[in-house]
FILO-929814 format. One record per residue (C-alpha): y negated, z, x. Coordinates in steps of 0.02 Angstrom, whole numbers, padded with zeros to 5 digits, always signed. Example, Ala and Ser with C-alpha at 12.3 -4.5 7.8 and 13.67 -1.06 7.14 Angstrom:
FILO-929814
+00225+00390+00615 +00053+00357+00684 
//
This chain:
FILO-929814
-02478-00817-01134 -02606-00945-01192 -02576-01117-01265 -02613-01206-01102 -02506-01086-01000 -02356-01126-01108 -02382-01313-01089 -02389-01314-00901 -02263-01175-00861 -02112-01290-00860 -02111-01475-00832 -01934-01509-00890 -01931-01603-01054 -01774-01551-01150 -01792-01676-01292 -01892-01729-01443 -01897-01636-01608 -01808-01728-01749 -01964-01723-01858 -02072-01792-01717 -01953-01939-01689 -01957-01978-01876 -02147-01972-01873 -02156-02097-01728 -02035-02217-01813 -02133-02209-01977 -02301-02229-01887 -02240-02381-01789 -02177-02462-01948 -02341-02424-02038 -02444-02511-01902 -02331-02664-01890 -02367-02804-01840 -02487-02714-01722 -02427-02598-01585 -02427-02410-01617 -02476-02296-01474 -02488-02108-01448 -02476-01973-01317 -02334-01847-01315 -02364-01660-01317 -02236-01522-01307 -02200-01343-01354 -02104-01217-01248 -01924-01214-01306 -01925-01024-01319 -02066-01038-01449 -01952-01147-01554 -01807-01024-01550 -01710-01109-01410 -01635-01003-01271 -01691-01120-01130 -01840-01149-01018 -01927-01315-01040 -02027-01416-01164 -01980-01501-01326 -02088-01648-01381 -02163-01589-01544 -02326-01685-01562 -02393-01861-01549 -02579-01878-01527 -02662-02040-01575 -02814-02060-01462 -02981-02104-01543 -03039-02279-01500 -02865-02347-01469 -02865-02535-01497 -02703-02621-01545 -02641-02794-01584 -02469-02874-01594 -02444-02879-01404 -02534-02726-01334 -02622-02562-01365 -02769-02505-01260 -02822-02325-01249 -02976-02252-01164 -02900-02126-01045 -03063-02027-01046 -03020-01987-01228 -02848-01914-01187 -02849-01723-01205 -02815-01634-01041 -02654-01549-01098 -02552-01707-01128 -02550-01772-00950 -02381-01697-00908 -02275-01766-01050 -02301-01952-01075 -02325-02084-01208 -02248-02172-01356 -02285-02346-01414 -02205-02484-01514 -02152-02659-01472 -02166-02759-01634 -02055-02894-01557 -01912-02767-01550 -01888-02772-01361 -01838-02599-01299 -01888-02616-01117 -02055-02589-01033 -02172-02731-00991 -02264-02741-00826 -02417-02665-00912 -02309-02522-00977 -02243-02484-00804 -02420-02467-00738 -02455-02330-00864 -02290-02237-00845 -02355-02140-00695 -02451-02031-00817 -02317-01911-00879 -02128-01897-00863 -02063-01968-01028 -02111-02131-01111 -02037-02193-01275 -02035-02372-01336 -01997-02402-01520 -01947-02577-01575 -01951-02666-01742 -01872-02642-01868 -01903-02458-01827 -01737-02384-01877 -01662-02225-01803 -01576-02325-01664 -01728-02433-01622 -01802-02331-01482 -01774-02294-01298 -01845-02163-01178 -01893-02204-01000 -01938-02101-00849 -02101-02125-00751 -02020-02263-00647 -01970-02363-00801 -01783-02325-00793 -01697-02288-00960 -01662-02105-00983 -01578-01997-01113 -01691-01897-01226 -01601-01776-01339 -01654-01763-01522 -01669-01579-01562 -01670-01507-01739 -01802-01367-01733 -01937-01302-01846 -02104-01364-01784 -02246-01240-01753 -02402-01243-01860 -02513-01390-01814 -02670-01283-01826 -02612-01192-01670 -02648-01350-01566 -02834-01327-01598 -02830-01141-01557 -02910-01145-01384 -03080-01107-01312 -03194-01184-01183 -03135-01046-01064 -02955-01110-01085 -03013-01286-01042 -03114-01225-00891 -02963-01130-00826 -02852-01283-00837 -02981-01388-00746 -02989-01258-00606 -02800-01262-00591 -02803-01451-00565 -02716-01495-00726 -02826-01647-00751 -02787-01808-00660 -02924-01938-00650 -02864-02114-00618 -02975-02234-00714 -03049-02252-00887 -02929-02364-00982 -02741-02395-00989 -02650-02538-01075 -02477-02526-01149 -02389-02684-01203 
//
């Protein structure tokens, strides 16, 4: 089974890895007072030693060219790697508000889980939402993360196969979170 096969085999997101949540909280704090924004990527639970089908959020990808200020973050969707479409996004609200804005809701259609982190970026200062913007529970799972080098272990043939299978959704060139 290839990297892309494992990402798209199951769409159920079981939770977020403890280490990944800590990374997002630290990253949001480091970019304060500007917003932090990234795309969520997962790993098959079975590859993490869990006896369940589904994905665990293990990676946050910061997209090149993302522009951020204290009230929004803008990402060029053409820069988003093809394999993150099914999981969702994470971004911060420096004002501490843990609910999606109207701009956030417009972007939540891209993926199934969206996390908002609010100042002061403590362990309890985050909330997950579904694609409709309703709060949802996202379990924090203590697992050993896979090697990060594995993410880059794919070929043009892997990308071409995913494109043929319709894994890429085209819906514009930029998205704004805020």
